[in-house]
C-alpha positions in Angstrom: 13.1 7.5 11.2 12.0 4.4 9.2 13.2 3.5 5.7 10.6 1.8 3.5 11.1 -0.3 0.4 8.1 -1.3 -1.8 8.3 -4.3 -4.1 6.0 -6.7 -6.0 4.7 -4.5 -8.8 4.5 -5.5 -12.4 2.4 -5.9 -15.5 -0.8 -7.9 -15.2 -4.0 -8.4 -17.2 -7.3 -7.2 -16.0 -8.8 -9.6 -13.5 -5.4 -10.8 -12.4 -3.7 -10.4 -9.0 -0.5 -9.0 -7.5 0.9 -8.9 -3.9 2.9 -5.8 -2.9 5.3 -5.8 0.0 6.6 -2.9 2.1 9.7 -3.8 4.0 10.8 -1.4 6.8 14.2 -0.9 8.4 15.7 1.5 10.9 12.7 1.3 13.2 10.1 -1.2 14.2 6.7 -0.6 12.7 4.9 -3.0 15.2 3.3 -0.1 17.1 2.6 2.1 14.0 -0.4 2.5 11.8 0.7 1.8 8.2 -0.9 2.2 4.8 -0.8 2.3 1.0 -1.3 5.2 -1.4 -1.1 5.3 -5.1 -0.5 7.9 -7.8 -1.2 7.7 -11.6 0.3 10.2 -14.1 -1.5 13.5 -14.0 -3.5 12.5 -11.0 -3.4 13.4 -7.3 -2.0 10.8 -4.8 -4.9 8.9 -3.3 -5.4 6.7 -0.3 -5.8 3.0 -0.9 -5.7 1.1 2.4 -4.6 1.3 6.0 -3.9 -1.1 8.8 -3.6 -0.1 12.5 -1.1 -1.4 14.9 -3.7 -3.6 16.5 -5.0 -4.9 13.1 -8.0 -2.6 12.3 -8.3 -1.8 8.6 -9.7 0.9 6.3 -10.1 0.8 2.5 -10.9 3.3 -0.2 -14.3 2.5 -1.7 -12.7 1.9 -5.1 -10.7 -1.1 -3.8 -13.0 -2.5 -1.1 -13.7 -6.1 -1.6 -10.8 -6.5 -4.0 -7.7 -5.5 -2.0 -6.6 -6.8 1.4 -4.0 -5.1 3.6 -2.1 -7.2 6.2 1.1 -7.0 8.2 3.8 -9.4 9.6 5.4 -7.6 12.5 8.1 -10.3 12.9 9.3 -9.4 9.4 8.6 -5.7 9.8 6.6 -5.8 6.6 3.2 -4.6 5.4 1.5 -6.3 2.4 -1.2 -5.4 -0.1 -2.9 -8.3 -1.8 -4.6 -7.0 -5.0 -7.2 -9.2 -6.7 -9.6 -8.6 -9.6 -7.3 -5.8 -10.9 -8.7 -3.2 -13.2 -7.0 -0.8 -15.7 -7.9 2.1 -13.4 -5.7 0.5 -10.7 -2.6 1.4 -12.8 -0.4 3.6 -10.7 2.8 3.8 -8.6 2.1 2.4 -5.2 3.7 3.8 -2.1 3.6 2.8 1.6 3.9 5.1 4.6 3.0 5.5 8.2 -0.6 6.6 8.8 -1.0 9.4 11.3 -3.6 10.3 12.2 -5.8 7.3 11.7 -7.2 6.3 9.2 -6.2 8.1 6.0 -3.5 10.6 6.6 0.2 10.2 5.8 2.5 11.6 8.5 4.9 13.0 5.9 8.1 11.7 7.3 8.4 8.2 5.6 7.9 7.1 2.0 9.4 4.4 -0.1 10.5 4.7 -3.7 7.2 3.2 -4.9 6.5 0.2 -7.1 4.8 0.4 -10.5 1.6 -1.5 -11.1 0.3 -1.7 -14.7 -3.0 -3.4 -15.5 -3.8 -4.0 -19.2 -7.2 -4.6 -20.7 
């Protein structure tokens, strides 16, 4: 069982950038596929991005070209670099293990989430 803690959210103007971090403990994530989901009030949780244990990536069409997912296995951490942010990116962002690849959460690990708010 892995414990996940998301951080790095905040308030930013449209066009700005944020970098989210997901720090894992309890288990190594070096051999796991990991990803980010987000949920806005009144909306369903949606897939954002994923990175496989060997470095392959997948992105939702709404964020492709603006967001970049990466990982640092030595730090047991996954990142989400978000550029050119839009108001519709406003949501709580969560990280999780991805299983099966590429867009499914395995249901056994979620962090508390970090709030991202993008103003016009």
